[in-house]
C-alpha positions in Angstrom: 135.6 61.0 114.5 133.7 58.5 112.4 136.5 58.2 109.9 139.1 58.0 112.7 137.1 55.3 114.4 136.9 53.2 111.2 140.6 53.7 110.5 141.6 52.6 114.0 139.4 49.6 113.6 141.1 48.7 110.3 144.5 49.3 111.9 143.7 46.9 114.7 142.8 44.2 112.2 146.1 44.8 110.3 148.1 44.6 113.5 146.4 41.3 114.5 147.0 39.9 111.0 150.7 40.9 110.9 151.3 39.7 114.4 149.5 36.4 113.7 151.5 35.9 110.5 154.7 36.3 112.4 153.6 33.9 115.2 152.5 31.3 112.6 155.8 31.7 110.7 157.6 31.2 113.9 155.5 28.0 114.6 154.3 29.5 117.8 150.6 29.2 116.9 148.5 27.6 114.2 146.8 29.4 111.4 143.4 28.4 112.9 144.3 30.4 116.0 144.9 33.5 113.9 141.5 33.1 112.1 139.8 32.7 115.5 141.5 35.8 116.8 140.4 37.8 113.8 136.8 36.6 114.2 137.0 37.6 117.9 138.2 41.0 116.8 134.9 41.4 114.8 133.0 41.2 118.1 135.3 43.7 119.8 136.2 46.3 117.1 132.8 46.7 115.3 130.9 47.8 118.4 133.6 50.3 119.3 133.5 51.7 115.7 129.7 51.9 115.8 129.8 53.7 119.2 132.2 56.3 117.9 130.1 56.8 114.8 126.9 57.1 116.8 128.5 59.6 119.2 129.5 61.7 116.2 126.0 61.6 114.8 124.5 62.4 118.3 126.8 65.5 118.7 125.9 66.7 115.2 122.1 66.3 115.7 121.9 67.6 119.3 121.8 71.4 118.4 119.0 70.7 115.9 117.0 68.5 118.3 117.3 71.2 121.0 116.1 73.9 118.7 113.1 71.8 117.5 112.2 70.3 120.9 109.2 72.0 122.3 109.2 72.0 126.1 106.0 72.4 128.1 107.0 75.4 130.1 104.3 77.2 131.9 105.0 80.9 132.4 103.4 83.8 134.3 101.9 86.2 131.8 99.6 88.3 134.0 96.7 87.4 131.6 93.4 86.5 133.2 92.2 84.5 130.2 94.1 82.8 127.4 92.8 80.7 124.6 94.1 77.6 122.8 96.4 78.4 119.9 96.9 82.0 121.0 100.4 83.3 120.2 102.2 85.3 122.8 105.3 87.4 122.2 107.2 88.3 125.4 109.9 91.0 125.7 111.1 90.5 122.1 114.2 92.4 121.0 116.1 92.4 117.7 118.9 94.4 116.3 121.1 94.6 113.2 124.5 95.4 114.5 124.1 98.5 116.8 120.7 99.4 115.3 117.8 98.3 117.4 114.9 97.3 115.1 112.5 95.8 117.7 112.6 96.8 121.3 110.8 95.1 124.1 107.8 94.0 122.0 105.0 92.3 123.9 101.8 91.1 122.3 99.1 88.4 122.4 97.6 87.3 119.1 94.3 85.7 119.8 93.3 82.7 117.8 91.1 83.5 114.8 91.6 87.2 115.0 92.9 89.3 112.1 95.9 91.6 112.7 97.4 94.3 110.5 100.9 95.5 111.3 101.7 99.0 110.2 104.5 101.5 110.6 107.1 103.5 108.7 109.8 101.8 106.7 112.6 100.4 108.9 110.4 100.0 112.0 110.7 96.2 111.9 107.5 95.0 110.4 109.0 92.5 108.0 111.7 91.6 110.6 108.9 90.7 113.1 107.2 88.4 110.6 110.5 86.8 109.7 111.1 86.0 113.4 107.7 84.6 113.8 108.2 82.5 110.7 111.6 81.2 111.9 113.6 82.9 109.2 115.4 84.9 111.8 116.5 83.6 115.2 115.3 85.3 118.4 118.0 87.4 119.9 116.2 88.0 123.2 112.7 87.4 124.5 110.4 84.5 123.8 107.5 83.3 121.6 104.9 81.1 123.2 102.1 79.1 121.7 99.2 78.5 124.0 98.1 74.8 124.0 95.7 73.1 126.4 95.7 76.3 128.6 99.4 76.1 129.1 102.1 78.1 127.3 104.5 76.1 125.2 107.8 77.8 124.7 108.7 77.4 121.0 110.9 79.1 118.5 109.4 77.0 115.8 105.6 77.3 115.8 104.0 75.5 112.9 102.4 78.2 110.7 101.7 79.3 107.1 103.9 82.0 105.7 103.9 84.1 102.5 107.1 86.0 102.0 107.1 89.2 100.1 110.2 88.1 98.2 108.1 85.3 96.6 111.0 82.8 96.8 110.9 80.3 93.9 113.0 77.3 92.9 113.9 75.8 89.5 111.2 73.4 88.7 107.5 73.3 87.7 104.7 75.6 89.0 103.3 72.6 90.9 106.7 71.9 92.6 106.9 75.6 93.6 103.5 75.5 95.1 103.6 72.0 96.7 107.1 72.5 98.1 107.7 68.7 98.7 104.1 68.2 100.1 101.7 65.7 98.5 98.9 68.2 97.5 96.0 67.3 95.3 96.1 69.2 92.0 92.4 69.9 92.4 93.0 72.1 95.4 95.7 74.0 93.6 93.6 74.5 90.5 90.8 76.0 92.6 93.1 78.6 94.0 94.7 79.2 90.6 91.2 80.0 89.3 90.4 82.3 92.2 93.7 84.3 91.7 93.6 84.3 87.9 96.9 82.4 87.6 96.8 81.0 84.0 100.1 79.2 84.0 99.9 75.4 83.7 101.0 73.4 86.8 103.5 71.5 84.6 105.1 74.7 83.3 108.8 74.6 84.1 110.5 77.7 85.7 114.1 78.0 84.8 114.8 81.3 86.5 112.9 83.9 88.5 112.8 86.1 85.4 110.5 83.6 83.7 107.5 85.1 85.7 106.1 88.6 86.3 106.0 90.0 89.8 102.3 89.4 90.0 102.7 85.7 89.0 105.4 85.2 91.6 103.1 86.7 94.3 100.2 84.5 93.3 102.3 81.4 93.4 103.6 82.4 96.8 100.1 83.0 98.0 98.7 79.7 96.7 101.6 77.9 98.3 100.6 79.3 101.7 96.9 79.0 101.3 96.6 75.5 99.8 97.0 74.0 103.3 96.1 76.8 105.9 97.6 76.5 109.4 96.3 77.8 112.7 98.5 80.8 112.3 98.9 82.5 108.9 101.5 85.2 108.2 101.4 87.4 105.1 104.0 90.0 104.1 102.7 92.4 101.5 100.4 89.7 99.9 99.1 92.1 97.2 102.5 93.1 95.7 102.3 93.3 91.9 98.5 92.7 91.8 95.8 94.8 90.2 93.0 96.5 92.2 90.5 93.7 91.4 92.8 90.9 92.4 93.9 92.8 95.5 90.3 92.6 96.7 90.1 88.9 96.0 93.3 88.1 97.8 92.4 90.2 100.9 88.9 88.7 101.0 90.3 85.1 100.8 92.9 85.8 103.5 90.5 87.4 105.9 88.0 84.5 105.4 90.5 82.0 106.8 89.6 80.2 110.1 93.0 81.1 111.4 94.9 83.8 113.2 96.0 86.2 110.4 99.0 88.5 110.9 99.7 90.7 107.9 101.9 93.5 106.8 100.6 95.6 103.9 101.2 99.0 102.2 97.5 99.4 101.8 96.1 101.9 104.4 92.8 103.3 103.4 90.0 103.4 106.0 87.9 100.7 104.3 90.9 98.3 104.3 91.9 99.0 107.9 88.3 98.4 109.1 88.5 94.8 107.9 90.9 93.9 110.7 90.2 93.2 114.4 93.3 95.1 115.4 95.9 97.3 113.8 99.3 97.3 115.4 101.6 100.2 114.8 105.3 99.6 115.3 
């Protein structure tokens, strides 16, 4: 529509020019009149072209705005007490094709508590985390973030997320950790030391095969932990790490002043006892 509007504007100028040339040649009007008419067209055509272009931009941006727009929608939860920054999942359902993965899931994650999600393979643990992180769209149900004692309906809560796939991009270690954020190298170096990541921040990663599985996991963890959010989600945060480093990572995560929601293959009693609640799907 933008291109069409611009072309129609150009066409109108051409028509005025040709018509004016004919009238001048026929001695019906003076050349000055044609120039004045073209100048007048500037005031008529340009706004129309701009309106068409703006309408096109508006229509393109509207779905994104509606998705990101957080409406203050107070809902009835039946809960007698709720706290600021609590996360509420209401009647959540998700399926791949005809296979139901998550069915009518309801839960309230209290701010500052530590949660471990367990269950057999295929029960929807990673799927649930991906929905919370915004990687998957909600098919039915709602996610609410409690703020100022009201519930805000939002599909895009701001949170920290460590993906078990350790997604990396071509670039330096620093770029993979900062991910377009202006982060002080000192903060990154501190976490590097804690997690025994020896790679220099300026080291360039050409492909994912340049790093071991453990290095990928540590980069992914540092990326999430360098700027902790109120809600932190971790999907198998100890993949590829040795026993000693596993302990360091879990200790660091559970020391956060945040709501922690984690999926992990670790299931011994000592590990389970570190969490406020264990949710089995």
